[in-house]
N, C-alpha and C positions, 0 to 999 in steps of 0.2 A: 673834347679838344682843351686842351690848359693852353691858350693862347698866346698868354703871359710869359713862358716855363720857354715855351718856342721861342719868342723870338728873344727873349735872354737868351738860347745855343747859339740863335742866326748872329746875334748882337757881337758876344766874345769868340765867335767863329770869325768873324770879317778882321776884333781884332789881330788876332791869329795872321790871317790872311795881309793884312797890312803890315804886323809887325816882318814876317816871311821875305813880303816885298822893299820893306826897306834896309833890311836888313843881309842880303842873298851876296854881298862879296864878305861874311862874316860865316864864323860856325853857329850852327843854330841845332841848342839840342833839342827835344825832348822835351825836359824839364822844362827848359826858360818860355817852352810853347805852350807846355801844363799851368805855369806862374801865370803867363799871360792872360789865357782865355779862365782861370779858375778851373779848371778841373781838374780831376785828379790827374797823379801825374799817370800812372798804375793802367788807365781805361783811355787817356785822351787820345793815343793813335788808332784809337776805338772808335770813336765820336770823329777822326776831323775822315779820316777813311771813310764812313758814315753820311756826311756832311760832305763830305768837297765831294766824295765818288772814287781816289785812287789817295794809297800810303801816304804819308807825309814824304818820306825819303822823295818816291817817286814827281811829287808836288813838286816838290823845290831843285830834285834834278835840273826837272822840266822848261823851269822859271829859269832855271841860269842858264841852260840849252837857250831859251828864247834872247834873255838878254846879250848872249853871247855871237848871235845872231845879228841884232841889233848895234853891234860893233861892229863886227863881219864890214857892215855893209854901210857904216859912220864913219867907221876911225880907217886908225893907221896900223893898229894891235898886232903883232905879230898872232900865229896862231898859237905856238907855243904860249905863249903871255897867258892868250885867255883860259887857254885850257888850264891852267895851272888857278887861275881869278874864282872859275866853275866851278876847283872842287877834286881835279882828278889829277890824279898824280903822275902822269905820260900824255903824252901828246897821241899814244897811240887808241888811251883806252877814250880819250876826249873823242877823239876824231869817229872812235864806234860805233859811240853814242849818238853823238850829230848826224852820223851819216842815216843812221835805225830811227828819228827821228825826224827828220829832213830828206833825205833820201839822196843824199851828195852829199861829199865829203867837206869841213870847211871851206878850204881856197875853194873847190868847183865851185859852191856857194858862194861868196863872195864875189867872186866872177861872174856868176849867172844873175846878181843884181844887181851888177852894176851894171852892165853893159844891156841890163832887160830894165831899170832907171824902177824896180820893187819892191818894195819897202815888207820886212819881213814880217811875219805872221808873231807879232807880239803882242797881241791883244789875245789869245787864247786864259791868260793866264787870270784876266777881265770877266771874262768869260764864265770860268771855272769858279771865279768867287764870286758872281752875280746869282751862279745857280745852286743857292745852297740848300736844293732839295735835292739831288742827284739822284736820280733813282737805283736803286738798288733792289737787286734778287732778293726779292721775303715769299718767293712759291715756299722754299721747302721748311715755311715754318709753321707746324700745325692748331697751334695753339702754343697763347705769351701768354704771362699774369703776373703781379706782386701779389708775393703774400713772405708769411713769417715763416722761420724755421730754428727746430732747437740748433745745438751744434751735434752734431756726428763725429764718434770715437771714432775714428778707418784704421786699422794698421794697410802702410807703404810699401813699396822698395820704388825708391828714385830711381826716374831715367833722367842720364845728360846728354844733349846734343838732339841729331835731331828725329821730328814726330816719326819718320822712317820705324825706324829704327828700336822703340818703345814696346817690343814684342816680348826682349827676353828679361825686362823686368816684371813685366805680366805674367810668363813665366815660371823667372824665382819666383813671383808672389801666391801663383798658382799652386805649382808643387809647397809650397809650405804650407796652404793651408789647405790644403786636402789631405794631408799628414795629423796635420791639427782638428780635423775632421767640419774645417768650418764652409766647408764649398756642398750646394743643397741648390733648391730651387728658391728660396728665403735669401740666395746670399744678393748682397747687393753690391754690387764693382764699378769705380767712379774713376774718373779721372783728375785731378790739384796740376791747372795751367799755368804758373807762376812766371810766364812769360810767354808774348808774342810772336810767332814766326818774323813777323812782318817786320820784326826793328831788333828780336836780338837772334845775332847768329845761329846758323844756325847748331853748330857744335855746342852752341854755351845753353839753350832752350833745356829750362828745368821743367819734370814735368815726373809726378808722382802717382806711379799706378796704385788706387787701392781698396780696400775689401772695407765691407764697416762694420766695424765690432764691437763686441757687447767688454766691460769695465774688467770684467774677469781675464782679458786678453792681454798679453804682456810683449815687448822687443824679443826677437832675435835673433841676432847674425845683424844680413843687411834689410830685415824687415821689418820695418821704425813701427813708432806709432805715435797719430798726430791728435789736433784734436779741429775740426774745420768750423770756421766759424760759426756762430748762429745768428737770427736776425734778417731783418728784408730781404730777399733777393726777386730780380728779377726771372722767373722761370719765364723760357723758348722750348716749344719741343720742336726740335729738329726731324727733319726727315728725309736718308737721304745719302752718301757720301761721305764718308769723315772730314775730304779732304775740300767740301763746299760749306764747313760749318766758319768756314774766315767771311763766308759772304753772309750768313747769318746775323753773327756776331757784328757786323759791321751795319745790317741794316736794324737793329735791335741797341743797340751804342748808340748809333747817329741816328734815326729816323723816328725808329719809335718811342722811345726815351724821351726827346726834349717835348713830346705831347705831352707827356707827365709830369709828376711839381715834384720831381723824385733827382738826386743827387748818387752818383754810384762810390763804393767806398773802395779805399787803397788798399784792395785784398786781391786773392786769387780769385780769378773764374772756376767755379766745378760742372763738371760733367759726369753727370747719370749716365751708364748705356741700358737701355733694357732688353734687348737681345744683342746675339752673339757673331759680330762678324765674318768668325768661320762658319756658320749655318744660315746665313741670309742674303740676299741678294744687295747688294749696295745699294739700289733705288731703296728697301725697304727697312735700311735700317735706324734705329728710331734714340736717338738720346736728350736728353731734358738740359738745356744751358744754363745754368744758375750763376747770374749777374750778382752780387754785392749791392746794395746800394745802403748809404746812408739814412740814420733813422728820420 
């Protein structure tokens, strides 16, 4: 265990929590928070989720609702004013989110708190901030290691949109590869993940369906050629449904890496698919997740 590195991660994340706490009434960007923490902006969200236990947007939303609850209890500010200051475009959206968190509407909450003389639960964000080692599900991780890797040349078809719709990109890539005689038992299929689905809107997520190729292979129409950077990577072998990889990413970035004396590079993560999802039960799917590290 690298206790000094772990302490550094904790100290940097505490700076972020304090920054959020002190700027709840302002627009807070991920790039801004990444700079406060001195983390790579590309991987900051995963570090935050792994250490704090929830996505940045959810954390900020919850704190703003807690702050609104305090104002409902102690001030005469209108519900509409609180909705706008909490970052909601409409009273309806604010009311829906507030009811989901507290079980009642904002107006009902104000009346109940005043009648009962109770304080709202505004301490939950402090509990979250103190619990820097939020437990994440790591049962899907079968192996984890850090190693150097050479650059890898790949042919790819880009998909833009929700991950659920990336099958079309794979179909195009495999159709081209089949005609080119590139499919077979030695074929290596990879995914290049440019965006985090917890940050980027689903319609704008960029994902490259890739096939490892040699220097003799060139681009053709929708099939492009690119090189995946070499260098050091942390590799985590994930077993289980693809949709649960988000937990593996969070555990690696926010729990395991703080124990190591390494920093993440501002480059996309790489997924290497070891078996066929069309012929393999979801619980037996194997994916090597590669997260790039600084030298």
